[in-house]
C-alpha positions in Angstrom: -22.9 -23.9 23.1 -23.3 -25.9 19.9 -19.8 -27.0 18.9 -20.6 -29.0 15.8 -23.5 -28.9 13.4 -24.0 -30.8 10.1 -27.0 -30.0 7.9 -27.7 -32.3 5.0 -23.9 -32.8 4.7 -22.5 -35.0 2.0 -19.1 -35.9 0.6 -18.5 -37.3 -2.9 -14.8 -36.5 -3.5 -14.2 -39.3 -6.0 -17.5 -39.8 -7.7 -20.0 -42.0 -5.9 -21.0 -40.4 -2.5 -19.2 -41.6 0.6 -21.7 -39.7 2.8 -25.1 -38.2 2.1 -27.8 -36.2 4.0 -26.0 -36.3 7.4 -27.8 -34.2 10.0 -26.1 -34.0 13.4 -25.7 -31.5 16.2 -23.3 -31.7 19.2 -23.2 -29.5 22.2 -20.1 -28.8 24.3 -19.4 -31.6 26.8 -21.4 -34.2 24.8 -20.1 -37.5 23.5 -21.3 -38.8 20.1 -20.5 -42.4 19.2 -20.5 -43.5 15.6 -21.6 -47.1 15.0 -22.2 -49.3 11.9 -20.8 -52.2 10.0 -17.5 -52.0 8.1 -17.7 -49.6 5.2 -20.7 -47.8 6.6 -19.1 -44.4 6.6 -17.8 -43.9 10.2 -14.2 -43.1 9.3 -15.4 -41.1 6.3 -17.5 -38.9 8.5 -14.5 -38.3 10.8 -12.3 -37.5 7.8 -15.0 -35.0 6.6 -15.2 -33.2 9.9 -11.4 -33.2 10.2 -11.1 -31.6 6.8 -9.4 -34.5 5.1 -12.1 -34.8 2.5 -14.2 -31.9 1.1 -17.8 -31.2 1.9 -19.7 -31.4 -1.4 -23.2 -30.7 -0.3 -25.0 -29.2 2.7 -23.1 -27.3 5.4 -20.9 -28.0 8.4 -20.4 -25.5 11.2 -17.9 -25.3 14.1 -19.1 -23.1 16.9 -21.6 -21.6 14.6 -19.2 -20.7 11.8 -18.4 -22.6 8.5 -15.2 -24.6 8.8 -13.8 -22.5 5.9 -14.0 -19.3 8.0 -11.5 -20.7 10.5 -7.8 -20.4 9.8 -5.7 -23.6 10.0 -4.1 -22.4 13.3 -7.5 -21.6 14.8 -8.8 -25.1 13.8 -5.7 -26.8 15.2 -6.3 -25.1 18.6 -10.0 -26.2 18.7 -10.0 -29.5 16.8 -7.9 -32.7 17.4 -8.2 -35.9 15.4 -6.8 -39.4 16.1 -7.2 -41.6 13.1 -7.1 -45.4 13.2 -3.5 -45.6 12.1 -0.9 -43.0 13.1 2.3 -43.5 11.2 5.4 -42.2 13.0 8.8 -43.8 12.4 11.2 -41.2 13.8 12.9 -42.2 17.1 11.2 -39.5 19.2 10.8 -40.1 22.9 7.2 -40.5 24.2 7.4 -37.1 25.8 8.4 -35.5 22.4 5.6 -37.2 20.6 3.0 -36.0 23.1 4.5 -32.5 23.0 3.7 -32.3 19.3 0.1 -31.6 20.4 1.3 -28.2 21.7 2.6 -26.9 18.4 -0.4 -24.8 17.5 -0.3 -23.0 20.9 1.8 -20.2 22.3 1.2 -21.0 26.0 4.8 -21.1 27.2 7.0 -23.8 28.6 5.6 -23.9 32.1 2.0 -24.4 30.9 3.0 -26.9 28.3 4.9 -29.0 30.8 1.9 -29.0 33.2 -0.4 -30.1 30.4 2.0 -32.8 29.3 2.1 -34.2 32.8 -1.7 -34.1 33.1 -2.4 -35.9 29.8 0.3 -38.5 30.3 -1.2 -39.3 33.7 -4.7 -39.5 32.2 -3.5 -42.0 29.6 -1.1 -44.0 31.9 2.1 -43.3 30.0 4.0 -41.3 32.6 6.4 -44.2 33.1 7.0 -44.3 29.4 8.0 -40.7 28.9 11.7 -41.3 28.2 11.2 -44.4 26.0 11.6 -44.3 22.2 8.2 -44.3 20.5 9.4 -46.8 17.8 10.2 -49.4 20.5 6.7 -49.4 22.1 4.0 -52.1 21.7 1.0 -51.3 19.6 -1.2 -50.6 22.6 1.4 -48.3 24.1 1.7 -46.4 20.9 -2.1 -46.0 20.8 -2.1 -44.5 24.3 0.8 -42.1 23.4 -1.1 -40.9 20.3 -4.2 -40.4 22.4 -2.2 -38.3 24.8 -0.9 -36.3 21.9 -4.4 -35.3 20.8 -5.5 -34.6 24.4 -2.5 -32.4 24.7 -3.7 -30.4 21.6 -7.0 -29.4 23.0 -6.5 -29.8 26.8 -6.5 -26.1 27.6 -9.1 -25.2 25.0 -11.6 -27.9 25.8 -14.5 -25.6 26.3 -15.9 -25.4 22.8 -13.2 -27.8 21.5 -13.9 -30.8 19.4 -12.1 -34.2 19.7 -12.4 -36.8 17.0 -11.4 -40.4 17.8 -11.4 -43.3 15.3 -11.4 -46.7 17.1 -9.3 -45.3 20.1 -9.5 -48.6 22.0 -7.9 -50.7 19.2 -5.0 -52.9 20.5 -5.7 -52.0 24.1 -6.2 -54.5 26.9 -9.4 -54.4 29.0 -8.0 -52.2 31.7 -6.7 -49.6 29.2 -9.9 -49.7 27.2 -11.6 -48.6 30.4 -8.9 -46.0 31.0 -9.5 -44.6 27.5 -13.2 -44.2 28.2 -12.5 -42.6 31.6 -10.1 -40.2 29.8 -12.8 -39.3 27.2 -15.2 -38.7 30.0 -12.7 -36.4 31.7 -12.2 -34.4 28.4 -15.9 -34.1 27.9 -16.4 -32.9 31.5 -14.0 -30.0 30.7 -16.4 -28.9 28.0 -15.0 -30.6 24.9 -17.4 -32.2 22.4 -16.2 -35.7 21.4 -17.0 -37.8 18.4 -15.7 -41.4 18.4 -16.1 -44.3 16.1 -16.1 -47.7 17.9 -17.3 -51.2 17.2 -17.9 -52.3 20.8 -21.3 -50.7 21.6 -21.3 -52.1 25.1 -18.2 -50.0 25.8 -19.9 -46.8 24.8 -23.4 -47.4 25.9 -22.7 -45.9 29.3 -20.5 -43.1 27.9 -22.2 -41.7 24.8 -25.0 -39.2 25.1 -25.9 -39.9 21.5 -25.3 -42.8 19.1 -25.4 -42.3 15.3 -25.7 -45.5 13.3 -24.4 -45.3 9.8 -25.3 -47.6 6.9 -24.2 -47.0 3.3 -23.0 -43.5 4.1 -26.4 -42.4 5.5 -27.8 -42.1 9.0 -29.8 -45.3 9.9 -30.5 -44.2 13.5 -29.8 -41.3 15.8 -30.6 -41.0 19.4 -29.7 -42.0 23.0 -28.2 -45.5 23.6 -31.6 -46.6 25.0 -33.4 -45.3 21.9 -31.0 -46.7 19.3 -29.8 -50.0 20.6 -32.7 -52.3 19.9 -33.0 -55.8 18.4 -34.6 -54.7 15.1 -31.8 -52.3 14.4 -29.2 -55.1 14.8 -31.1 -57.3 12.4 -31.6 -54.5 9.8 -28.1 -52.9 10.0 -25.7 -55.6 11.3 -27.6 -58.7 10.0 -27.3 -60.4 13.4 -29.7 -61.4 16.2 -29.0 -60.0 19.6 -30.7 -59.8 22.9 -31.0 -56.3 24.5 -31.2 -56.3 28.3 -30.6 -53.7 31.1 -27.1 -53.8 32.4 -27.2 -55.4 35.9 -24.9 -52.8 37.4 -25.5 -49.6 35.3 -28.3 -47.6 33.8 -27.5 -48.6 30.2 -28.5 -51.2 27.6 -26.5 -54.4 27.3 -26.1 -56.1 23.9 -25.8 -59.9 24.0 -25.3 -62.0 20.9 -27.7 -64.9 20.7 
């Protein structure tokens, strides 16, 4: 099932285009990583898909239907979005914050409690469930917000869409790996995932496809092996790198010279 399709999609909400001629397709269970230098359009593309900025050219489909044909409630049950910065200053407990993800659903208390337990275990925050969110560290808050968006689409993963903008920011190495493992788990349940991330070595073994953006346009699109090459880094990132095969995994390894 094709979850997401963009055909010549563009966005120019304030004059000069933020995005232009974006062509993408994502099937259920697939992971698409967005890469590119700062200001390339990664966050703008996520904002476009999430509906925060309008589509001004081309078309964008969710499960074969234009986004405008879905009600807000239907979208909230199928699409979850974690931005780079999630502002929440109310003294909610961790469990209450995660439970916000269940608001679009009418699944009942028993099902909601089961899902809360599963997503908190997947993000390693079970021990924080009674803590006040405002008293957590930055990395702990990031994991709580990740659990919240997982909670939103956990029981509707098949055909669902998860958008993540720099989900590993502020996380230590073990929790960075935990996030990637959790994303793999969500994808294995049939959810399509789009994530923006700077560390390409983190996603080289996770992403089915990498889309490299430059100036709001696609500079490269393909598998990690197809996309991650030395010429691309010179052209797009203006740095020299060495691309080798990872010694322990079937994935490219990017090494700065």
